[in-house]
N, C-alpha and C positions, 0 to 999 in steps of 0.2 A: 389516236387521231387528234390533231390540234383543234381546239375550240376558239383560237384567236379570230376576231373579225379581221378583214382585209386590211383595215385601216388602224389596226392595233399592232403593236410589237411587243416582243417578249421582254419582260422585266429582268429576266436572268442574264441576258445578254448585254454587254458594254453598249453605249449608245452608238458608237462608231459602227459596230457590227450590225446593229439594227438599221442604221442608215444605209449601209451597203446593201442589205437584204432588200430594203424597200426599193433602192434604185435598181436592183435587178428585177423586181417585180414589175416596176414601171417599164422595163425594157422588154420583158417577155409577155406581158399580160395586155390584154385589150378591155375596152368597156369599163364597166364598173369596177372591176379589179384594180385597173390603172389608176382610176379616179380616187378611189379609196386610199391607194398608196400615196398619191400625191397630197391627200388629207394628212395623212400620218407624217409625211416629210415636212409639211407646212408646220405641224406642232413642233417637230424637232427644231426647225428654223426659228420659230417664235421663242422657244426656250433659250436658244443661243443668242437671241437678240438680232437675229437676222430678218428683220421685219419686212423688208421689200422682197426678199426672197420668198417668205411665208405668204405674202399677199399674192405674188405670181402664181404659186402652187395652188393656193386656194381658188384663185380665179379660173385656172385650168380645170379643176375638179368641178366647179359649180357650173361652168359652162357645159360639161358634159352631162351633168344631172339635169340641167334646164332643157337640154336637147334631146334627152332620151328618158322616156317615161317620167316626165317632170311631176306628174300627178302623183306618182307612187314614190317620189324622191323629195318630198317636201320637208321631212326631217333633216335630210342631208343638206338641202338647200338653206335651211334655217341655221344650222349648226356652222356651215361654212361661211355664211353671210356675217354671222356674229363674229367669227374668227377674223374675217377680213376687217371688220370694224374695230376690233382690239388692236389689230396691227396698226391701223391707221392713227389709233389713239396714242399708241406709243411713238409714233412719228410726229405727234402734235399736229395732226391734219384733221381739225374737227369737221370740216365740211365733207370731206371723203368718208370719215367715219359715220357720219350721219346718213350720208347716201347709201353706204353699205348696209346700214340697218333697214333701209327701205324694203329691201327684198327680204330681209328677216322678218320684219313686220308682216308683209304679204303672205309669206308662208305660215306665220303663226295665225293669221286670221284664217286660212284654209284649214289648219289643223286644230283651230279653236283651242289653243292651249291657254292654261291659266294665267301664263306669266306675260301675256300681251301688254298688259298695262306697264309692267316694269320695262319692256323693251322700247315702249313709247317714251317713257321717262328718260331712258338712256339716249335715246334719239334726240328728245327736246333738249337734254343737256348739251349734246354736241352741237345742235343748231345754234344754241344761245352763245356758246363759246365761238361759233363761226359768225356771230353777228347777224344770224338769220332769225330775228325774233318773231316775226309772223309764224314761221314754220315751227319754232319752238313752243310758242303759245298754244298752236293747234294740238301739238303732240301732248303737252301737259294737260290740256282741257279734256281731250279724249281719255287720256289715262285715268283722270279723276272720275270721269263719267263711267268708264268700264268698272272701276273699282267699287263704285257705289259706297264709299266710305262713310261711316257715321260721322257727323259734324265734330264730335268730341274726340275722335281718334287723331293722335299726334301725326300719323302718315297724311291725314287729309290736310293738316296744317301746313306740312311741307308741300303739298301740291298748291295750296292757295298762295304760299310764299313764292314758289317758282312761277306762278301765273302772274302774281304781282310784279315780280322783276321783269317779265316780258312786257307787261303794260307799261312799266316805268320807262324802259328803253324806247318803247314805241310812242312815248310821251302822251298816252292815254291816262292822264294822271287821276281822274275821278275813279277809274276802274281799278287802278293801281291802289289807291287808298283804301277802296272797299276791300280788295283781296288781302292786303296787308293788315287790317284791323280784323278781318275774319280769321286770318292765320294767328294773329295775336291772341285772340280770345280762345282759340282752341289750344294753343301752347299754354295759356295760363291755366286753363282747365286741366291740362295734363301735366302741369307742373315741370315745364321745360324752360328754365330761365335762360339759357343761351339763345334758344330760338326766339324767346320774347324780345330779348335785347336786339337780336338781328332784325326783327320786324321794326323796332323802334329806330334802328339806323337807317332802314329803308325808307321809312315814313319821313325821317329827317331829310333825306336827299330829294324825296318828292316835294316836300314844303320848300326847300331851297329854290327848286325849279319854279315853283309857284310864287316865290317871294313872299311867303307868309311868315314873319318872324316869330310870332307868338307860338305857333305850332312847331317851328324849328326848335325854339328853346325848349319847349315842353318834352319833346321826344329825344332831342340830342342830350338834355341834362339827365334824363332817367338812365340813358346808355353810358353817359360819362360817369355817373355815380357807380353803376355796376362795374365798369372796367377800371375805375379808379381803385376800388376795393380789391380787385384781382391784380392790380398794378400791370395791366396789359398796355403797355406804353403805345403801341401802334395805334389802337382804337382811340386811346386818351388823346393824342395830338390831332387826329382827324376831327374828333368830336369838339374839341377846343375851338379849332378852325371853323366848324359849323356853327358854333354858338357865337363865335366873333362876327360871322356873316349876319346873324339874327340882330345882334347890337348894331351893326353898320345900318342895317335896313330901318332900325328904330331911330337912327340918328344919334346914338349913344357912342360917340367917336372914340372916347378915351377907353371905355370898356373894350371896343372892338379892337383897337391897336394893342392893348395889353394881352388879349387873348390870342391874336395872331402871332405876337412875339413869344408867348408862352408856347404855342404849338411848334413854332420853328425851333425854339431852343430845346424843347423836349425831343424833337426828332433828331436834331443834330447830337445832343448829349448822348443819346443811346446808340450813336454810331451808324444809323442807318442813312443811306444815301438815295433816298427817293427823290429824285429831281423834280419829278411832275409835282409832287406836293410841295416841295420847297419852293418852287417857281410860283405855284399858285398863291402861297402865302406871301411871297415878296411883292407879287403884283397887287394884292389887296392893300398891303402896307403902303405901297406907292400911291394907289388911287386915295388912300385916306390922307396922306401927306399932301397931295395936291388941294384936297377940300380944305386943308388947314393952312394953305399957303406956303407950305414948305416945299417949294417947286424943285429947288436945287437937290434936296435930298431924294425926292421922287425921281428925277431925271438920273441921279447916280444909280438908283435901283435899277430902273429900266435899262440903263447901259450894261449894268452888270448881268441882268437876266438875259440880255440879247448874247452877251459873251458867253454865258454858261450854256445857252441853248445851241450855239454854234458848236460848242466843244461836245456837248452831248450827242448832237446830231452826227457830228464827224465820227465819234466813237461808235455809234450804232451802225453807220454805214461800213466801217472798217470790220466790225464783228460780223456783219451779214456776209462780206466778202470772203 
């Protein structure tokens, strides 16, 4: 007698034969047997990269589980909801991925499973990508509360880092600073240099928003030293740009201009076409030139920026079509 579950298929058969057998089960069976077969078909579709088909089959199965003995089918609802979320993640649909995990989280609460905190972190990550920062913050805060991690544990540092990033995007800067500094101390204790420098970069961006040149210089220079040693050019040009902003705020125009030009030259020399970054630098240079009376040069930069923005915008629309 076969011991396979209804949502499992034989590893000995070719995938095409397994798929054919499952569709035959769907046609002849009713109830949970059909739902389980849809789940197995959804897995096959996922592995083939047919994510929309996989979602459709998962949703058929989940609807049946929810409407028939739902209290006894929480494990199935949990698994299928996670599957739906993974499919949406593959489709780069972060909001839908987060919404799918809502039902997984609800099932996990009923089942009192130990991985509830990790589900909440995944959901928080998706909400953050979808620009739903309040929802992301709530997920990460609850995950950290559930975990009860010791303050010196590196995973606790990651939670504080994620929470700080949400506060930053919500413009709750004092709370963001506190979270990033707490995370930084945890990572320092755990000897996690990459995470330490990530906190330095996040703090730099917060202090840019607050217009605090002293703190910008302090944290950006530490991060720049680290990435210069590693020759990580992308981080290097952003940090040079940030330090340039600090010098501009301090009224040290020559230093600011030199750093802006260094940042731009480094980005271009490495062959990266990060239009958003290059335009930011150009605008900073134009503003500096105006302050120095070099109006003609500034106007030429603004003209060039407008031309490039029109080109980039038209390319984006073309690609989307």
